[in-house]
Each structure stands twice: as C-alpha cells, then as structure tokens.
CHARMM internal coordinates of N, CA and C (Angstrom, degrees):
IC EDIT
DIST 1 N 1 CA 1.4465
DIST 1 CA 1 C 1.5257
ANGL 1 N 1 CA 1 C 109.44
DIST 1 C 2 N 1.2861
ANGL 1 CA 1 C 2 N 114.14
DIHE 1 N 1 CA 1 C 2 N 138.25
DIST 2 N 2 CA 1.4568
ANGL 1 C 2 N 2 CA 120.67
DIHE 1 CA 1 C 2 N 2 CA -177.63
DIST 2 CA 2 C 1.5288
ANGL 2 N 2 CA 2 C 112.52
DIHE 1 C 2 N 2 CA 2 C -79.91
DIST 2 C 3 N 1.3230
ANGL 2 CA 2 C 3 N 117.99
DIHE 2 N 2 CA 2 C 3 N -35.15
DIST 3 N 3 CA 1.4613
ANGL 2 C 3 N 3 CA 122.37
DIHE 2 CA 2 C 3 N 3 CA -174.62
DIST 3 CA 3 C 1.5314
ANGL 3 N 3 CA 3 C 110.79
DIHE 2 C 3 N 3 CA 3 C -112.40
DIST 3 C 4 N 1.3124
ANGL 3 CA 3 C 4 N 116.01
DIHE 3 N 3 CA 3 C 4 N 144.17
DIST 4 N 4 CA 1.4573
ANGL 3 C 4 N 4 CA 122.55
DIHE 3 CA 3 C 4 N 4 CA -179.57
DIST 4 CA 4 C 1.5320
ANGL 4 N 4 CA 4 C 110.87
DIHE 3 C 4 N 4 CA 4 C -88.97
DIST 4 C 5 N 1.3434
ANGL 4 CA 4 C 5 N 116.13
DIHE 4 N 4 CA 4 C 5 N 151.26
DIST 5 N 5 CA 1.4593
ANGL 4 C 5 N 5 CA 120.86
DIHE 4 CA 4 C 5 N 5 CA 173.04
DIST 5 CA 5 C 1.5234
ANGL 5 N 5 CA 5 C 110.22
DIHE 4 C 5 N 5 CA 5 C -56.07
DIST 5 C 6 N 1.3024
ANGL 5 CA 5 C 6 N 115.75
DIHE 5 N 5 CA 5 C 6 N 142.18
DIST 6 N 6 CA 1.4618
ANGL 5 C 6 N 6 CA 125.42
DIHE 5 CA 5 C 6 N 6 CA 176.11
DIST 6 CA 6 C 1.5287
ANGL 6 N 6 CA 6 C 114.34
DIHE 5 C 6 N 6 CA 6 C 69.10
DIST 6 C 7 N 1.3443
ANGL 6 CA 6 C 7 N 117.21
DIHE 6 N 6 CA 6 C 7 N 10.30
DIST 7 N 7 CA 1.4568
ANGL 6 C 7 N 7 CA 118.37
DIHE 6 CA 6 C 7 N 7 CA 173.44
DIST 7 CA 7 C 1.5276
ANGL 7 N 7 CA 7 C 108.51
DIHE 6 C 7 N 7 CA 7 C -84.98
DIST 7 C 8 N 1.3240
ANGL 7 CA 7 C 8 N 115.83
DIHE 7 N 7 CA 7 C 8 N 152.24
DIST 8 N 8 CA 1.4528
ANGL 7 C 8 N 8 CA 120.76
DIHE 7 CA 7 C 8 N 8 CA 178.45
DIST 8 CA 8 C 1.5210
ANGL 8 N 8 CA 8 C 109.10
DIHE 7 C 8 N 8 CA 8 C -92.03
DIST 8 C 9 N 1.3228
ANGL 8 CA 8 C 9 N 115.28
DIHE 8 N 8 CA 8 C 9 N 138.66
DIST 9 N 9 CA 1.4598
ANGL 8 C 9 N 9 CA 121.91
DIHE 8 CA 8 C 9 N 9 CA -179.43
DIST 9 CA 9 C 1.5264
ANGL 9 N 9 CA 9 C 108.96
DIHE 8 C 9 N 9 CA 9 C -135.71
DIST 9 C 10 N 1.3216
ANGL 9 CA 9 C 10 N 115.47
DIHE 9 N 9 CA 9 C 10 N 162.59
DIST 10 N 10 CA 1.4639
ANGL 9 C 10 N 10 CA 121.74
DIHE 9 CA 9 C 10 N 10 CA 177.40
DIST 10 CA 10 C 1.5292
ANGL 10 N 10 CA 10 C 108.87
DIHE 9 C 10 N 10 CA 10 C -114.54
DIST 10 C 11 N 1.3109
ANGL 10 CA 10 C 11 N 115.90
DIHE 10 N 10 CA 10 C 11 N 147.89
DIST 11 N 11 CA 1.4626
ANGL 10 C 11 N 11 CA 120.31
DIHE 10 CA 10 C 11 N 11 CA 176.25
DIST 11 CA 11 C 1.5241
ANGL 11 N 11 CA 11 C 109.65
DIHE 10 C 11 N 11 CA 11 C -70.83
DIST 11 C 12 N 1.3214
ANGL 11 CA 11 C 12 N 116.65
DIHE 11 N 11 CA 11 C 12 N 136.87
DIST 12 N 12 CA 1.4675
ANGL 11 C 12 N 12 CA 122.04
DIHE 11 CA 11 C 12 N 12 CA 177.63
DIST 12 CA 12 C 1.5179
ANGL 12 N 12 CA 12 C 111.67
DIHE 11 C 12 N 12 CA 12 C -87.49
DIST 12 C 13 N 1.3266
ANGL 12 CA 12 C 13 N 116.34
DIHE 12 N 12 CA 12 C 13 N -11.81
DIST 13 N 13 CA 1.4653
ANGL 12 C 13 N 13 CA 121.07
DIHE 12 CA 12 C 13 N 13 CA -177.14
DIST 13 CA 13 C 1.5270
ANGL 13 N 13 CA 13 C 109.67
DIHE 12 C 13 N 13 CA 13 C -151.51
DIST 13 C 14 N 1.3172
ANGL 13 CA 13 C 14 N 116.09
DIHE 13 N 13 CA 13 C 14 N 162.14
DIST 14 N 14 CA 1.4626
ANGL 13 C 14 N 14 CA 121.28
DIHE 13 CA 13 C 14 N 14 CA 174.34
DIST 14 CA 14 C 1.5252
ANGL 14 N 14 CA 14 C 109.69
DIHE 13 C 14 N 14 CA 14 C -67.88
DIST 14 C 15 N 1.3271
ANGL 14 CA 14 C 15 N 116.67
DIHE 14 N 14 CA 14 C 15 N 148.78
DIST 15 N 15 CA 1.4698
ANGL 14 C 15 N 15 CA 122.17
DIHE 14 CA 14 C 15 N 15 CA 171.40
DIST 15 CA 15 C 1.5263
ANGL 15 N 15 CA 15 C 105.73
DIHE 14 C 15 N 15 CA 15 C -123.73
DIST 15 C 16 N 1.3439
ANGL 15 CA 15 C 16 N 116.78
DIHE 15 N 15 CA 15 C 16 N 86.94
DIST 16 N 16 CA 1.4640
ANGL 15 C 16 N 16 CA 122.28
DIHE 15 CA 15 C 16 N 16 CA -172.82
DIST 16 CA 16 C 1.5295
ANGL 16 N 16 CA 16 C 114.69
DIHE 15 C 16 N 16 CA 16 C -57.57
DIST 16 C 17 N 1.3206
ANGL 16 CA 16 C 17 N 117.84
DIHE 16 N 16 CA 16 C 17 N -34.03
DIST 17 N 17 CA 1.4616
ANGL 16 C 17 N 17 CA 119.52
DIHE 16 CA 16 C 17 N 17 CA -177.08
DIST 17 CA 17 C 1.5246
ANGL 17 N 17 CA 17 C 112.70
DIHE 16 C 17 N 17 CA 17 C -62.68
DIST 17 C 18 N 1.3433
ANGL 17 CA 17 C 18 N 116.94
DIHE 17 N 17 CA 17 C 18 N -21.57
DIST 18 N 18 CA 1.4694
ANGL 17 C 18 N 18 CA 121.66
DIHE 17 CA 17 C 18 N 18 CA 177.33
DIST 18 CA 18 C 1.5289
ANGL 18 N 18 CA 18 C 112.08
DIHE 17 C 18 N 18 CA 18 C -113.65
DIST 18 C 19 N 1.3290
ANGL 18 CA 18 C 19 N 117.25
DIHE 18 N 18 CA 18 C 19 N 7.74
DIST 19 N 19 CA 1.4712
ANGL 18 C 19 N 19 CA 122.79
DIHE 18 CA 18 C 19 N 19 CA -176.71
DIST 19 CA 19 C 1.5208
ANGL 19 N 19 CA 19 C 111.87
DIHE 18 C 19 N 19 CA 19 C 57.36
DIST 19 C 20 N 1.3304
ANGL 19 CA 19 C 20 N 117.29
DIHE 19 N 19 CA 19 C 20 N 37.81
DIST 20 N 20 CA 1.4561
ANGL 19 C 20 N 20 CA 122.15
DIHE 19 CA 19 C 20 N 20 CA 179.17
DIST 20 CA 20 C 1.5232
ANGL 20 N 20 CA 20 C 109.53
DIHE 19 C 20 N 20 CA 20 C -101.79
DIST 20 C 21 N 1.3315
ANGL 20 CA 20 C 21 N 116.06
DIHE 20 N 20 CA 20 C 21 N 141.24
DIST 21 N 21 CA 1.4510
ANGL 20 C 21 N 21 CA 119.83
DIHE 20 CA 20 C 21 N 21 CA -177.87
DIST 21 CA 21 C 1.5285
ANGL 21 N 21 CA 21 C 111.09
DIHE 20 C 21 N 21 CA 21 C -111.32
DIST 21 C 22 N 1.3211
ANGL 21 CA 21 C 22 N 114.50
DIHE 21 N 21 CA 21 C 22 N 155.25
DIST 22 N 22 CA 1.4554
ANGL 21 C 22 N 22 CA 122.12
DIHE 21 CA 21 C 22 N 22 CA 176.71
DIST 22 CA 22 C 1.5269
ANGL 22 N 22 CA 22 C 108.67
DIHE 21 C 22 N 22 CA 22 C -51.93
DIST 22 C 23 N 1.3367
ANGL 22 CA 22 C 23 N 115.79
DIHE 22 N 22 CA 22 C 23 N 135.68
DIST 23 N 23 CA 1.4604
ANGL 22 C 23 N 23 CA 120.85
DIHE 22 CA 22 C 23 N 23 CA 179.59
DIST 23 CA 23 C 1.5192
ANGL 23 N 23 CA 23 C 113.96
DIHE 22 C 23 N 23 CA 23 C 96.48
DIST 23 C 24 N 1.3356
ANGL 23 CA 23 C 24 N 117.33
DIHE 23 N 23 CA 23 C 24 N -12.68
DIST 24 N 24 CA 1.4673
ANGL 23 C 24 N 24 CA 119.68
DIHE 23 CA 23 C 24 N 24 CA 177.02
DIST 24 CA 24 C 1.5286
ANGL 24 N 24 CA 24 C 109.02
DIHE 23 C 24 N 24 CA 24 C -61.13
DIST 24 C 25 N 1.3267
ANGL 24 CA 24 C 25 N 116.26
DIHE 24 N 24 CA 24 C 25 N 142.82
DIST 25 N 25 CA 1.4651
ANGL 24 C 25 N 25 CA 120.99
DIHE 24 CA 24 C 25 N 25 CA -174.15
DIST 25 CA 25 C 1.5265
ANGL 25 N 25 CA 25 C 110.89
DIHE 24 C 25 N 25 CA 25 C -108.61
DIST 25 C 26 N 1.3271
ANGL 25 CA 25 C 26 N 115.09
DIHE 25 N 25 CA 25 C 26 N 133.29
DIST 26 N 26 CA 1.4551
ANGL 25 C 26 N 26 CA 122.07
DIHE 25 CA 25 C 26 N 26 CA 177.48
DIST 26 CA 26 C 1.5176
ANGL 26 N 26 CA 26 C 110.39
DIHE 25 C 26 N 26 CA 26 C -136.01
DIST 26 C 27 N 1.3262
ANGL 26 CA 26 C 27 N 116.25
DIHE 26 N 26 CA 26 C 27 N 170.59
DIST 27 N 27 CA 1.4580
ANGL 26 C 27 N 27 CA 123.07
DIHE 26 CA 26 C 27 N 27 CA -179.97
DIST 27 CA 27 C 1.5247
ANGL 27 N 27 CA 27 C 108.93
DIHE 26 C 27 N 27 CA 27 C -114.61
DIST 27 C 28 N 1.3181
ANGL 27 CA 27 C 28 N 116.30
DIHE 27 N 27 CA 27 C 28 N 131.20
DIST 28 N 28 CA 1.4706
ANGL 27 C 28 N 28 CA 121.28
DIHE 27 CA 27 C 28 N 28 CA 178.85
DIST 28 CA 28 C 1.5260
ANGL 28 N 28 CA 28 C 109.55
DIHE 27 C 28 N 28 CA 28 C -72.56
DIST 28 C 29 N 1.3399
ANGL 28 CA 28 C 29 N 116.05
DIHE 28 N 28 CA 28 C 29 N 123.47
DIST 29 N 29 CA 1.4649
ANGL 28 C 29 N 29 CA 120.38
DIHE 28 CA 28 C 29 N 29 CA 179.16
DIST 29 CA 29 C 1.5300
ANGL 29 N 29 CA 29 C 112.46
DIHE 28 C 29 N 29 CA 29 C -118.03
DIST 29 C 30 N 1.3247
ANGL 29 CA 29 C 30 N 116.74
DIHE 29 N 29 CA 29 C 30 N -8.12
DIST 30 N 30 CA 1.4697
ANGL 29 C 30 N 30 CA 120.32
DIHE 29 CA 29 C 30 N 30 CA 178.73
DIST 30 CA 30 C 1.5253
ANGL 30 N 30 CA 30 C 108.31
DIHE 29 C 30 N 30 CA 30 C -156.47
DIST 30 C 31 N 1.3349
ANGL 30 CA 30 C 31 N 115.74
DIHE 30 N 30 CA 30 C 31 N 142.18
DIST 31 N 31 CA 1.4645
ANGL 30 C 31 N 31 CA 121.75
DIHE 30 CA 30 C 31 N 31 CA 177.35
DIST 31 CA 31 C 1.5228
ANGL 31 N 31 CA 31 C 108.78
DIHE 30 C 31 N 31 CA 31 C -121.25
DIST 31 C 32 N 1.3193
ANGL 31 CA 31 C 32 N 116.16
DIHE 31 N 31 CA 31 C 32 N 140.94
DIST 32 N 32 CA 1.4636
ANGL 31 C 32 N 32 CA 121.85
DIHE 31 CA 31 C 32 N 32 CA 179.76
DIST 32 CA 32 C 1.5197
ANGL 32 N 32 CA 32 C 108.96
DIHE 31 C 32 N 32 CA 32 C -124.01
DIST 32 C 33 N 1.3204
ANGL 32 CA 32 C 33 N 116.52
DIHE 32 N 32 CA 32 C 33 N 111.86
DIST 33 N 33 CA 1.4605
ANGL 32 C 33 N 33 CA 120.67
DIHE 32 CA 32 C 33 N 33 CA 178.04
DIST 33 CA 33 C 1.5178
ANGL 33 N 33 CA 33 C 109.83
DIHE 32 C 33 N 33 CA 33 C -72.57
DIST 33 C 34 N 1.3191
ANGL 33 CA 33 C 34 N 115.24
DIHE 33 N 33 CA 33 C 34 N 143.12
DIST 34 N 34 CA 1.4617
ANGL 33 C 34 N 34 CA 120.50
DIHE 33 CA 33 C 34 N 34 CA -179.17
DIST 34 CA 34 C 1.5230
ANGL 34 N 34 CA 34 C 109.68
DIHE 33 C 34 N 34 CA 34 C -121.17
DIST 34 C 35 N 1.3102
ANGL 34 CA 34 C 35 N 115.01
DIHE 34 N 34 CA 34 C 35 N 167.77
DIST 35 N 35 CA 1.4572
ANGL 34 C 35 N 35 CA 120.21
DIHE 34 CA 34 C 35 N 35 CA 176.54
DIST 35 CA 35 C 1.5265
ANGL 35 N 35 CA 35 C 108.80
DIHE 34 C 35 N 35 CA 35 C -72.59
DIST 35 C 36 N 1.3161
ANGL 35 CA 35 C 36 N 117.06
DIHE 35 N 35 CA 35 C 36 N 175.25
DIST 36 N 36 CA 1.4684
ANGL 35 C 36 N 36 CA 121.38
DIHE 35 CA 35 C 36 N 36 CA -179.33
DIST 36 CA 36 C 1.5229
ANGL 36 N 36 CA 36 C 112.50
DIHE 35 C 36 N 36 CA 36 C -61.76
DIST 36 C 37 N 1.3205
ANGL 36 CA 36 C 37 N 118.47
DIHE 36 N 36 CA 36 C 37 N -26.65
DIST 37 N 37 CA 1.4572
ANGL 36 C 37 N 37 CA 121.99
DIHE 36 CA 36 C 37 N 37 CA -178.19
DIST 37 CA 37 C 1.5287
ANGL 37 N 37 CA 37 C 112.99
DIHE 36 C 37 N 37 CA 37 C -85.62
DIST 37 C 38 N 1.3265
ANGL 37 CA 37 C 38 N 118.11
DIHE 37 N 37 CA 37 C 38 N -10.28
DIST 38 N 38 CA 1.4562
ANGL 37 C 38 N 38 CA 121.62
DIHE 37 CA 37 C 38 N 38 CA -176.80
DIST 38 CA 38 C 1.5206
ANGL 38 N 38 CA 38 C 110.60
DIHE 37 C 38 N 38 CA 38 C -121.77
DIST 38 C 39 N 1.3293
ANGL 38 CA 38 C 39 N 115.75
DIHE 38 N 38 CA 38 C 39 N 162.53
DIST 39 N 39 CA 1.4572
ANGL 38 C 39 N 39 CA 121.64
DIHE 38 CA 38 C 39 N 39 CA 176.56
DIST 39 CA 39 C 1.5236
ANGL 39 N 39 CA 39 C 110.54
DIHE 38 C 39 N 39 CA 39 C -85.86
DIST 39 C 40 N 1.3287
ANGL 39 CA 39 C 40 N 115.54
DIHE 39 N 39 CA 39 C 40 N 151.77
DIST 40 N 40 CA 1.4591
ANGL 39 C 40 N 40 CA 119.63
DIHE 39 CA 39 C 40 N 40 CA 170.54
DIST 40 CA 40 C 1.5179
ANGL 40 N 40 CA 40 C 108.33
DIHE 39 C 40 N 40 CA 40 C -65.93
DIST 40 C 41 N 1.3235
ANGL 40 CA 40 C 41 N 116.05
DIHE 40 N 40 CA 40 C 41 N 154.29
DIST 41 N 41 CA 1.4563
ANGL 40 C 41 N 41 CA 120.92
DIHE 40 CA 40 C 41 N 41 CA 179.39
DIST 41 CA 41 C 1.5114
ANGL 41 N 41 CA 41 C 110.79
DIHE 40 C 41 N 41 CA 41 C -122.40
DIST 41 C 42 N 1.3347
ANGL 41 CA 41 C 42 N 115.59
DIHE 41 N 41 CA 41 C 42 N 161.32
DIST 42 N 42 CA 1.4584
ANGL 41 C 42 N 42 CA 121.47
DIHE 41 CA 41 C 42 N 42 CA -177.84
DIST 42 CA 42 C 1.5180
ANGL 42 N 42 CA 42 C 110.09
DIHE 41 C 42 N 42 CA 42 C -142.55
DIST 42 C 43 N 1.3288
ANGL 42 CA 42 C 43 N 115.95
DIHE 42 N 42 CA 42 C 43 N 148.59
DIST 43 N 43 CA 1.4675
ANGL 42 C 43 N 43 CA 122.00
DIHE 42 CA 42 C 43 N 43 CA 169.29
DIST 43 CA 43 C 1.5108
ANGL 43 N 43 CA 43 C 107.22
DIHE 42 C 43 N 43 CA 43 C -103.84
DIST 43 C 44 N 1.3337
ANGL 43 CA 43 C 44 N 116.01
DIHE 43 N 43 CA 43 C 44 N 130.41
DIST 44 N 44 CA 1.4613
ANGL 43 C 44 N 44 CA 121.51
DIHE 43 CA 43 C 44 N 44 CA -179.80
DIST 44 CA 44 C 1.5126
ANGL 44 N 44 CA 44 C 110.59
DIHE 43 C 44 N 44 CA 44 C -114.96
DIST 44 C 45 N 1.3259
ANGL 44 CA 44 C 45 N 116.04
DIHE 44 N 44 CA 44 C 45 N 139.12
DIST 45 N 45 CA 1.4664
ANGL 44 C 45 N 45 CA 122.38
DIHE 44 CA 44 C 45 N 45 CA 172.16
DIST 45 CA 45 C 1.5174
ANGL 45 N 45 CA 45 C 108.36
DIHE 44 C 45 N 45 CA 45 C -109.46
DIST 45 C 46 N 1.3225
ANGL 45 CA 45 C 46 N 115.22
DIHE 45 N 45 CA 45 C 46 N 159.42
DIST 46 N 46 CA 1.4481
ANGL 45 C 46 N 46 CA 120.27
DIHE 45 CA 45 C 46 N 46 CA 175.84
DIST 46 CA 46 C 1.5074
ANGL 46 N 46 CA 46 C 114.11
DIHE 45 C 46 N 46 CA 46 C 96.82
DIST 46 C 47 N 1.3212
ANGL 46 CA 46 C 47 N 117.11
DIHE 46 N 46 CA 46 C 47 N -4.54
DIST 47 N 47 CA 1.4640
ANGL 46 C 47 N 47 CA 120.83
DIHE 46 CA 46 C 47 N 47 CA 178.74
DIST 47 CA 47 C 1.5217
ANGL 47 N 47 CA 47 C 111.30
DIHE 46 C 47 N 47 CA 47 C -93.96
DIST 47 C 48 N 1.3261
ANGL 47 CA 47 C 48 N 115.95
DIHE 47 N 47 CA 47 C 48 N -35.48
DIST 48 N 48 CA 1.4646
ANGL 47 C 48 N 48 CA 123.03
DIHE 47 CA 47 C 48 N 48 CA 178.88
DIST 48 CA 48 C 1.5281
ANGL 48 N 48 CA 48 C 106.45
DIHE 47 C 48 N 48 CA 48 C -128.81
DIST 48 C 49 N 1.3114
ANGL 48 CA 48 C 49 N 117.20
DIHE 48 N 48 CA 48 C 49 N 132.18
DIST 49 N 49 CA 1.4661
ANGL 48 C 49 N 49 CA 121.80
DIHE 48 CA 48 C 49 N 49 CA -177.75
DIST 49 CA 49 C 1.5339
ANGL 49 N 49 CA 49 C 111.00
DIHE 48 C 49 N 49 CA 49 C -55.76
DIST 49 C 50 N 1.3204
ANGL 49 CA 49 C 50 N 115.86
DIHE 49 N 49 CA 49 C 50 N 124.34
DIST 50 N 50 CA 1.4668
ANGL 49 C 50 N 50 CA 124.99
DIHE 49 CA 49 C 50 N 50 CA 176.46
DIST 50 CA 50 C 1.5239
ANGL 50 N 50 CA 50 C 113.68
DIHE 49 C 50 N 50 CA 50 C 54.53
DIST 50 C 51 N 1.3293
ANGL 50 CA 50 C 51 N 116.87
DIHE 50 N 50 CA 50 C 51 N 38.18
DIST 51 N 51 CA 1.4608
ANGL 50 C 51 N 51 CA 121.06
DIHE 50 CA 50 C 51 N 51 CA 177.53
DIST 51 CA 51 C 1.5233
ANGL 51 N 51 CA 51 C 108.74
DIHE 50 C 51 N 51 CA 51 C -153.28
DIST 51 C 52 N 1.3242
ANGL 51 CA 51 C 52 N 116.16
DIHE 51 N 51 CA 51 C 52 N 163.28
DIST 52 N 52 CA 1.4587
ANGL 51 C 52 N 52 CA 120.86
DIHE 51 CA 51 C 52 N 52 CA 175.66
DIST 52 CA 52 C 1.5164
ANGL 52 N 52 CA 52 C 109.54
DIHE 51 C 52 N 52 CA 52 C -112.09
DIST 52 C 53 N 1.3206
ANGL 52 CA 52 C 53 N 114.91
DIHE 52 N 52 CA 52 C 53 N 159.49
DIST 53 N 53 CA 1.4608
ANGL 52 C 53 N 53 CA 121.97
DIHE 52 CA 52 C 53 N 53 CA 176.55
DIST 53 CA 53 C 1.5197
ANGL 53 N 53 CA 53 C 106.72
DIHE 52 C 53 N 53 CA 53 C -123.14
DIST 53 C 54 N 1.3230
ANGL 53 CA 53 C 54 N 116.34
DIHE 53 N 53 CA 53 C 54 N 130.87
DIST 54 N 54 CA 1.4624
ANGL 53 C 54 N 54 CA 121.42
DIHE 53 CA 53 C 54 N 54 CA 178.61
DIST 54 CA 54 C 1.5304
ANGL 54 N 54 CA 54 C 108.57
DIHE 53 C 54 N 54 CA 54 C -91.95
DIST 54 C 55 N 1.3376
ANGL 54 CA 54 C 55 N 115.87
DIHE 54 N 54 CA 54 C 55 N 129.58
DIST 55 N 55 CA 1.4586
ANGL 54 C 55 N 55 CA 120.82
DIHE 54 CA 54 C 55 N 55 CA -179.59
DIST 55 CA 55 C 1.5217
ANGL 55 N 55 CA 55 C 109.71
DIHE 54 C 55 N 55 CA 55 C -134.96
DIST 55 C 56 N 1.3247
ANGL 55 CA 55 C 56 N 115.67
DIHE 55 N 55 CA 55 C 56 N 160.08
DIST 56 N 56 CA 1.4594
ANGL 55 C 56 N 56 CA 120.57
DIHE 55 CA 55 C 56 N 56 CA 173.47
DIST 56 CA 56 C 1.5252
ANGL 56 N 56 CA 56 C 108.49
DIHE 55 C 56 N 56 CA 56 C -92.42
DIST 56 C 57 N 1.3131
ANGL 56 CA 56 C 57 N 116.03
DIHE 56 N 56 CA 56 C 57 N 162.27
DIST 57 N 57 CA 1.4567
ANGL 56 C 57 N 57 CA 121.45
DIHE 56 CA 56 C 57 N 57 CA -175.86
DIST 57 CA 57 C 1.5345
ANGL 57 N 57 CA 57 C 112.33
DIHE 56 C 57 N 57 CA 57 C -58.11
DIST 57 C 58 N 1.3224
ANGL 57 CA 57 C 58 N 117.61
DIHE 57 N 57 CA 57 C 58 N -34.41
DIST 58 N 58 CA 1.4693
ANGL 57 C 58 N 58 CA 120.40
DIHE 57 CA 57 C 58 N 58 CA -178.38
DIST 58 CA 58 C 1.5323
ANGL 58 N 58 CA 58 C 112.66
DIHE 57 C 58 N 58 CA 58 C -73.20
DIST 58 C 59 N 1.3151
ANGL 58 CA 58 C 59 N 118.39
DIHE 58 N 58 CA 58 C 59 N -11.69
DIST 59 N 59 CA 1.4658
ANGL 58 C 59 N 59 CA 121.63
DIHE 58 CA 58 C 59 N 59 CA -178.82
DIST 59 CA 59 C 1.5269
ANGL 59 N 59 CA 59 C 113.40
DIHE 58 C 59 N 59 CA 59 C -89.35
DIST 59 C 60 N 1.3436
ANGL 59 CA 59 C 60 N 117.66
DIHE 59 N 59 CA 59 C 60 N -4.72
DIST 60 N 60 CA 1.4619
ANGL 59 C 60 N 60 CA 120.13
DIHE 59 CA 59 C 60 N 60 CA -177.49
DIST 60 CA 60 C 1.5193
ANGL 60 N 60 CA 60 C 110.48
DIHE 59 C 60 N 60 CA 60 C -130.37
DIST 60 C 61 N 1.3410
ANGL 60 CA 60 C 61 N 114.90
DIHE 60 N 60 CA 60 C 61 N 160.72
DIST 61 N 61 CA 1.4543
ANGL 60 C 61 N 61 CA 120.85
DIHE 60 CA 60 C 61 N 61 CA 176.43
DIST 61 CA 61 C 1.5212
ANGL 61 N 61 CA 61 C 109.40
DIHE 60 C 61 N 61 CA 61 C -146.60
DIST 61 C 62 N 1.3337
ANGL 61 CA 61 C 62 N 115.20
DIHE 61 N 61 CA 61 C 62 N 160.31
DIST 62 N 62 CA 1.4527
ANGL 61 C 62 N 62 CA 119.94
DIHE 61 CA 61 C 62 N 62 CA 177.91
DIST 62 CA 62 C 1.5209
ANGL 62 N 62 CA 62 C 109.28
DIHE 61 C 62 N 62 CA 62 C -62.21
DIST 62 C 63 N 1.3099
ANGL 62 CA 62 C 63 N 116.18
DIHE 62 N 62 CA 62 C 63 N 147.40
DIST 63 N 63 CA 1.4664
ANGL 62 C 63 N 63 CA 121.01
DIHE 62 CA 62 C 63 N 63 CA 179.86
DIST 63 CA 63 C 1.5241
ANGL 63 N 63 CA 63 C 110.72
DIHE 62 C 63 N 63 CA 63 C -59.32
DIST 63 C 64 N 1.3174
ANGL 63 CA 63 C 64 N 117.93
DIHE 63 N 63 CA 63 C 64 N -45.83
DIST 64 N 64 CA 1.4629
ANGL 63 C 64 N 64 CA 121.00
DIHE 63 CA 63 C 64 N 64 CA -177.83
DIST 64 CA 64 C 1.5259
ANGL 64 N 64 CA 64 C 110.57
DIHE 63 C 64 N 64 CA 64 C -57.20
DIST 64 C 65 N 1.3245
ANGL 64 CA 64 C 65 N 117.70
DIHE 64 N 64 CA 64 C 65 N -39.44
DIST 65 N 65 CA 1.4624
ANGL 64 C 65 N 65 CA 121.04
DIHE 64 CA 64 C 65 N 65 CA 179.92
DIST 65 CA 65 C 1.5163
ANGL 65 N 65 CA 65 C 110.77
DIHE 64 C 65 N 65 CA 65 C -66.74
DIST 65 C 66 N 1.3307
ANGL 65 CA 65 C 66 N 117.91
DIHE 65 N 65 CA 65 C 66 N -40.10
DIST 66 N 66 CA 1.4628
ANGL 65 C 66 N 66 CA 120.06
DIHE 65 CA 65 C 66 N 66 CA -178.97
DIST 66 CA 66 C 1.5212
ANGL 66 N 66 CA 66 C 111.14
DIHE 65 C 66 N 66 CA 66 C -71.57
DIST 66 C 67 N 1.3181
ANGL 66 CA 66 C 67 N 118.26
DIHE 66 N 66 CA 66 C 67 N -35.64
DIST 67 N 67 CA 1.4554
ANGL 66 C 67 N 67 CA 121.18
DIHE 66 CA 66 C 67 N 67 CA 177.63
DIST 67 CA 67 C 1.5228
ANGL 67 N 67 CA 67 C 109.90
DIHE 66 C 67 N 67 CA 67 C -67.74
DIST 67 C 68 N 1.3218
ANGL 67 CA 67 C 68 N 117.54
DIHE 67 N 67 CA 67 C 68 N -40.23
DIST 68 N 68 CA 1.4606
ANGL 67 C 68 N 68 CA 121.03
DIHE 67 CA 67 C 68 N 68 CA 179.23
DIST 68 CA 68 C 1.5159
ANGL 68 N 68 CA 68 C 110.99
DIHE 67 C 68 N 68 CA 68 C -62.82
DIST 68 C 69 N 1.3236
ANGL 68 CA 68 C 69 N 117.92
DIHE 68 N 68 CA 68 C 69 N -39.49
DIST 69 N 69 CA 1.4622
ANGL 68 C 69 N 69 CA 120.11
DIHE 68 CA 68 C 69 N 69 CA -179.91
DIST 69 CA 69 C 1.5276
ANGL 69 N 69 CA 69 C 111.62
DIHE 68 C 69 N 69 CA 69 C -68.29
DIST 69 C 70 N 1.3161
ANGL 69 CA 69 C 70 N 117.41
DIHE 69 N 69 CA 69 C 70 N -31.94
DIST 70 N 70 CA 1.4698
ANGL 69 C 70 N 70 CA 120.72
DIHE 69 CA 69 C 70 N 70 CA 177.09
DIST 70 CA 70 C 1.5217
ANGL 70 N 70 CA 70 C 109.15
DIHE 69 C 70 N 70 CA 70 C -67.60
DIST 70 C 71 N 1.3336
ANGL 70 CA 70 C 71 N 117.47
DIHE 70 N 70 CA 70 C 71 N -44.04
DIST 71 N 71 CA 1.4560
ANGL 70 C 71 N 71 CA 120.83
DIHE 70 CA 70 C 71 N 71 CA 179.95
DIST 71 CA 71 C 1.5271
ANGL 71 N 71 CA 71 C 111.11
DIHE 70 C 71 N 71 CA 71 C -66.81
DIST 71 C 72 N 1.3047
ANGL 71 CA 71 C 72 N 118.17
DIHE 71 N 71 CA 71 C 72 N -34.33
DIST 72 N 72 CA 1.4543
ANGL 71 C 72 N 72 CA 122.14
DIHE 71 CA 71 C 72 N 72 CA 178.18
DIST 72 CA 72 C 1.5186
ANGL 72 N 72 CA 72 C 110.48
DIHE 71 C 72 N 72 CA 72 C -67.04
DIST 72 C 73 N 1.3294
ANGL 72 CA 72 C 73 N 117.01
DIHE 72 N 72 CA 72 C 73 N -36.48
DIST 73 N 73 CA 1.4467
ANGL 72 C 73 N 73 CA 121.50
DIHE 72 CA 72 C 73 N 73 CA -177.25
DIST 73 CA 73 C 1.5395
ANGL 73 N 73 CA 73 C 112.30
DIHE 72 C 73 N 73 CA 73 C -72.59
DIST 73 C 74 N 1.3141
ANGL 73 CA 73 C 74 N 116.79
DIHE 73 N 73 CA 73 C 74 N -21.62
DIST 74 N 74 CA 1.4816
ANGL 73 C 74 N 74 CA 120.53
DIHE 73 CA 73 C 74 N 74 CA -176.62
DIST 74 CA 74 C 1.4929
ANGL 74 N 74 CA 74 C 112.00
DIHE 73 C 74 N 74 CA 74 C -78.87
END
COOR INIT
IC SEED 1 N 1 CA 1 C
IC BUILD
C-alpha cells in the first residue's frame, strides 16, 4: 500500500457524484488491498460530514505533493 492509515491526502480529480473537487483533503481510515490487476482502495473521512468516501489509489495524492504542484503553478 502506498498510503498509511490516518494520513491526510488530497483528491487528484473531481468526484462529481459527491460534489467533491480536486484538491479536497481527507484522512485515510481504511485500506483495501487489491490483486495485481486492480488498484488498492481507501476510505476517506472529512470530505462529507459523518460519512466516508471510497476512492482508488490513483484518485488521491500526498498533501505535500499537491501543495508543491500548486506552488509550482504560481
């Protein structure tokens, strides 16, 4: 698994079904290992009040990486 439990991550893309936008920050509360043909999955808290959002590993990134890309773009 690429990300540790309870680490904060940012969304790499919008998730329209939940009205979430790229850059939104959540905390990993559950990790789901996948087979070699599938991506690992994660449950995030903090994006929707009193609920979790399930995402694949490619949909999230470390906070430091997302902050660095914002500073690079400026």
